C-alpha positions, 0 to 999 in steps of 0.5 A: 510794468508799462504805464498805460497813460504814458502809452496813450499819451504817446499814441495820441502824438501829444508828446511827440515834438517835445519828446524828440526835442528833449532827446536831441539837444544838439544838432551838428551839421557837417558837409562840404562847403556849399552844401547849405550848412549855414542856410539850413542851420538858420532855418532849422534853429528857427523851426526848433527854437534852438540857438544857431552857431556858425563855427567859422563866424565865431572863429572870425569874431574871436580872431578879428580877421577873416578865415583867409587871413588865418590860413595865410598866417597860421596855415591849416594846422593853426586854423584847425586848432582854433576850430577845435577850440570853438567846437569844444566851447560850442558843443557844451551848450544845449538846444543848439544847432552847430554849423561846422566848417567843411574841413572839420572832419579832416582833424581827428581830434575834432571828429572824436569830439563830435562823436563823444558829445551825444549830438545828432550829426546831420550830413548835408551833401550835394553832388559835384555839379551842384557844389561847383555851381554854388561855389563858382563865384566864391572867392572867400574860401582859401582852398578855392583860390585856384584856377580849376575849382571843379578839380579841387572840389572833386578832390576834397569831396572824395577825401572827405566823403568817408568821414562825413558818412562815418559821422552822420546819423542822418544824411540828406542830399541838398542838391535838388531840394529847397532849403525848407524841404531839407529842414522838413526832411531833417525834422521828419528823420528826427521823429523816426529816432 
């Protein structure tokens, strides 16, 4: 039998925000470098009162070196192992927004880990032109230390797009939206869950 008081409570919207937040205790942001995962993650964590975790930043803090250095010494395979370990530790927490590295989806173990932890996965996407504009002066990313960044970004986007799409519960195109509008969009989509 349905509790009438509970239905009235829901109907009046008094439960909505807390109910949604109780349902979603982990939000994971995936997407290409330059899509806005760190920026959006910080704002979203502020709005929801969740902790914010940037996996790349944690990897750098734990290793004591920049991501570039890890790639140079250990290669991508070594970096992906470190990334998986930090993801494993971070995803066990509740009330957390996790910003992943753009390439996390290339590791099958990481993809499996993302799926099995009952987290809301949000794919922040941006078109090629937007990504190129946002990343044109970025020399901090090992994969972009090349002559023709646009070709590299296009190739990476093509390779990773199916993984992002497959994992995503929500996707939002950040190409022409202000960060706060992206956050509002995500929260609105959460309300619809």
